[in-house]
C-alpha positions in Angstrom: 177.6 147.0 146.1 178.7 145.4 149.2 180.9 142.4 148.2 181.7 141.3 151.5 180.7 138.0 152.7 179.0 137.4 156.1 180.8 135.8 159.2 181.5 132.1 158.5 182.2 132.6 154.4 178.4 131.8 153.1 175.9 134.1 151.5 172.8 134.9 153.2 170.0 132.7 151.6 167.5 134.7 149.1 163.8 135.3 150.1 161.4 132.8 147.7 159.2 135.8 146.7 162.3 138.2 146.2 161.7 137.6 142.0 158.2 138.2 142.5 158.1 141.6 143.1 157.2 142.7 139.5 153.8 140.4 139.6 153.0 141.3 143.0 153.3 144.9 141.9 150.9 144.1 139.0 148.6 142.6 141.0 148.2 145.0 143.8 148.4 148.0 141.5 147.4 147.1 138.0 147.2 150.9 136.9 150.2 152.9 135.5 151.4 155.1 138.4 150.4 158.3 136.1 146.7 157.1 135.5 146.7 155.9 139.3 147.6 159.5 140.3 145.2 161.0 137.8 142.4 158.8 139.5 143.2 159.6 142.8 142.8 163.5 142.0 139.4 162.8 140.7 138.3 161.0 143.4 139.5 163.5 145.7 137.8 166.2 143.8 134.4 163.9 144.0 134.6 163.3 140.5 134.3 159.5 139.3 137.6 157.9 138.8 137.3 157.4 135.0 135.8 159.1 132.2 135.5 156.1 129.8 132.0 154.8 128.6 133.0 151.1 128.7 129.9 150.0 130.0 128.0 151.5 127.4 130.5 150.1 124.6 130.0 146.8 125.9 126.3 147.0 125.7 126.4 148.2 122.0 128.7 145.6 121.1 127.0 142.6 122.6 123.3 144.0 121.0 125.5 144.2 117.7 126.9 140.4 118.3 123.3 139.3 118.5 122.1 141.2 115.6 124.7 139.4 113.5 123.8 136.0 115.0 120.0 136.3 114.2 121.1 137.7 110.4 123.4 134.6 109.9 121.0 132.4 111.3 118.5 133.8 108.8 121.0 133.6 106.1 121.5 130.1 106.8 117.9 129.1 107.4 117.2 126.9 103.9 114.8 129.1 101.6 111.5 127.4 100.5 112.2 126.1 96.4 109.8 125.7 93.9 110.2 122.1 94.0 109.2 122.2 97.8 106.4 124.2 97.1 105.0 121.8 94.5 105.5 119.0 96.7 103.8 120.3 99.7 100.7 121.4 97.1 100.7 117.9 96.0 100.8 116.1 99.2 97.9 118.2 100.0 96.0 117.5 97.3 96.8 113.7 97.7 95.5 113.7 101.4 92.3 115.5 100.3 91.8 113.3 97.5 92.2 110.2 99.7 89.8 111.6 102.2 87.2 112.0 99.4 88.0 108.7 98.2 87.0 107.4 101.4 83.9 109.3 101.9 83.0 108.0 98.6 83.7 104.5 99.3 81.8 104.5 102.5 78.5 106.0 100.6 79.2 103.4 97.9 79.2 100.5 100.4 75.8 101.9 102.1 74.4 102.0 98.4 75.1 98.5 97.6 73.6 97.2 100.9 70.4 99.2 99.9 70.3 97.7 96.3 71.0 93.9 98.0 68.3 94.4 100.1 65.8 95.5 97.1 67.0 92.6 95.1 66.2 90.5 98.0 62.9 91.7 98.4 62.1 91.8 94.7 63.1 88.0 94.8 61.0 86.9 97.7 58.0 88.9 95.8 58.7 86.7 92.8 58.6 83.8 94.8 62.3 82.6 93.2 64.2 81.0 96.0 66.6 79.0 94.0 67.5 82.5 91.9 68.1 84.3 95.2 70.4 81.4 96.3 72.3 81.4 93.2 73.0 85.2 93.1 74.3 85.0 96.9 76.7 82.3 95.9 77.7 84.3 93.1 78.0 87.6 95.1 80.3 85.5 97.3 82.7 84.0 94.3 82.8 87.7 93.0 83.8 89.0 96.5 81.0 91.7 96.2 79.8 90.6 100.1 81.9 90.6 103.2 82.4 87.2 104.7 82.9 85.9 108.4 84.7 82.5 109.8 87.8 80.8 110.8 91.0 81.4 109.2 94.8 82.9 109.4 96.1 86.4 110.1 99.8 86.7 108.6 101.1 89.9 109.8 104.3 91.3 107.6 106.6 94.2 108.6 109.6 96.2 107.4 112.9 95.2 109.0 113.6 97.4 112.3 116.8 98.6 110.6 114.8 100.4 107.6 113.8 103.4 109.7 117.0 103.7 111.7 119.6 103.4 108.4 118.7 105.8 105.8 121.5 104.7 103.6 120.9 100.7 103.3 121.1 99.2 100.3 118.8 98.1 97.9 117.1 94.7 97.4 118.2 92.6 94.2 114.7 92.7 92.9 113.0 96.1 91.9 115.2 98.8 93.9 113.5 98.5 97.1 115.2 99.3 100.2 116.8 96.3 102.0 114.7 95.3 104.9 111.3 96.6 103.3 108.6 94.5 102.0 107.9 94.6 98.8 104.9 94.3 96.3 106.4 91.1 95.0 106.8 89.8 98.4 102.9 90.2 99.2 102.2 88.7 95.5 104.2 85.6 96.3 102.5 85.3 100.1 99.0 85.8 98.8 99.4 83.2 95.9 100.6 81.1 98.5 97.6 81.3 100.8 95.6 80.7 97.8 97.0 77.7 97.2 96.7 76.4 100.7 93.0 76.7 100.4 92.1 80.4 101.2 88.7 81.2 100.3 88.4 85.1 100.8 91.8 87.3 101.5 91.9 91.0 102.3 95.2 92.8 102.9 94.7 95.7 105.4 91.1 95.6 105.0 91.2 95.6 101.3 89.5 92.5 99.5 91.0 90.9 96.8 89.1 89.5 93.9 89.7 88.0 90.6 90.4 91.4 89.3 92.4 92.5 92.4 96.2 93.7 91.4 99.0 94.1 93.8 101.4 96.6 92.6 104.0 99.3 93.4 104.6 103.2 92.8 108.0 104.3 93.9 108.5 102.9 97.3 104.3 102.4 98.0 102.6 99.7 97.6 99.2 99.9 96.3 96.0 97.3 95.8 93.3 98.5 93.1 94.9 102.2 93.5 94.6 102.6 97.1 98.0 102.5 99.3 98.7 100.2 101.9 100.4 101.2 105.3 102.9 99.2 107.1 102.3 96.9 109.0 100.8 94.4 106.2 98.2 92.2 107.9 97.0 89.5 105.5 93.8 87.7 106.5 93.0 84.5 104.8 89.5 83.0 105.6 89.3 78.9 105.5 90.6 75.9 107.3 93.4 77.3 109.7 95.2 74.1 110.9 94.9 73.2 107.1 96.1 75.9 105.3 99.1 76.5 108.0 100.4 72.7 107.3 100.3 73.3 103.5 101.6 76.9 103.5 104.4 76.9 105.9 106.4 74.1 103.9 105.3 75.5 100.5 107.3 77.9 98.4 105.9 80.9 99.7 106.4 80.0 103.4 110.2 79.0 102.6 110.4 82.3 100.8 108.8 84.2 103.7 111.4 82.5 106.0 114.3 83.8 104.0 113.0 87.4 103.9 113.3 86.9 107.9 116.7 85.7 107.6 118.5 87.5 104.9 116.4 91.1 105.3 115.5 90.9 108.8 111.6 91.2 107.9 109.4 90.4 110.5 106.5 88.1 110.0 103.9 86.5 112.5 101.4 83.8 111.6 98.1 83.1 114.0 95.0 81.1 113.6 91.7 82.6 114.6 88.0 81.2 114.7 86.3 84.4 114.0 87.8 86.6 111.3 86.1 88.9 108.8 87.1 90.3 105.5 85.0 93.1 103.9 83.6 93.0 100.4 85.2 94.6 97.5 83.5 98.1 97.1 85.1 98.2 93.2 82.8 95.4 92.2 80.5 96.6 89.6 77.7 95.4 86.9 79.6 96.0 83.6 76.7 94.9 81.4 73.1 93.6 81.9 70.5 91.8 79.6 67.1 90.7 80.7 66.8 87.0 81.1 63.4 85.1 81.3 63.7 82.5 84.2 61.4 79.5 84.8 59.2 81.3 86.8 59.0 84.1 84.1 61.1 86.9 86.3 63.8 89.3 84.6 67.3 89.0 86.0 70.3 90.8 84.9 73.6 89.2 84.2 76.7 90.6 86.1 80.3 90.6 85.1 82.3 87.4 84.5 82.2 85.4 88.2 85.5 83.7 89.1 85.3 80.2 90.8 84.0 79.8 94.4 87.1 79.8 96.1 88.0 83.4 94.8 91.5 82.8 93.7 92.7 85.4 91.6 94.2 84.8 88.2 97.9 84.9 88.4 98.2 87.4 85.6 96.2 89.9 87.8 98.7 90.0 90.6 101.9 90.5 88.5 102.9 94.5 88.8 
């Protein structure tokens, strides 16, 4: 090695890429010189430069990887258990029975209308107008016929957070989820409307009579064993302004306001001049006996009739 310094006593500066020779060689000639020489010989002989089956191996590995992923996904998929199968069967049976019940209720309504028409015809032929009027009044008191008139519509619904938060706590009473309307809430509201002067009340199209009961089954609210779906629309016939003035400051009105403040349960109250409540399809004759009227016609005695206002027995509305 020549250690002599150039003229002036200073060493010559090094090139910036002097230390990158190895990297440059690896980038420009990635193959080992021996492999490169063999590839050059095969290329000169008209043969492919390599004899490897890398492309086929890559395809086979991709196929095997995809197969493994499919097997893993199938293994992780939850398998139906006996409980899930039983639950599915129960849901199917419940939906079928509900459809059958709705169909039978429609038939009962039609037949009841035909029976009332025949009763009216028989009474007209007997010439007993007083008895016809009395029967109509008793049917109104027993909630056996639909009614139309002015009144209030109170709509109650669960809090918006109930569906979004499945881990919400429970209400202090009954174990219902926070923000969810309970059967007890509807009982208090309905009794408050009766006390405010309501003459007829229906919840989601189900007429409340003297024998109606608002209960719960699990987290579901039922009226006379028929489930209710939210929102819960309470229709009350009567003097709209008078009922509203009495209901809002009453215990039921204050209770409903507290439900909104503490649990975000939604409610809205509006008046209307034209509301309709249906007749109670569960009303039936429990016993009958012939009675001789003043004009000599025969009538039947029906089940016990509630007061004209239709207010239910408080014991019947307890869960």
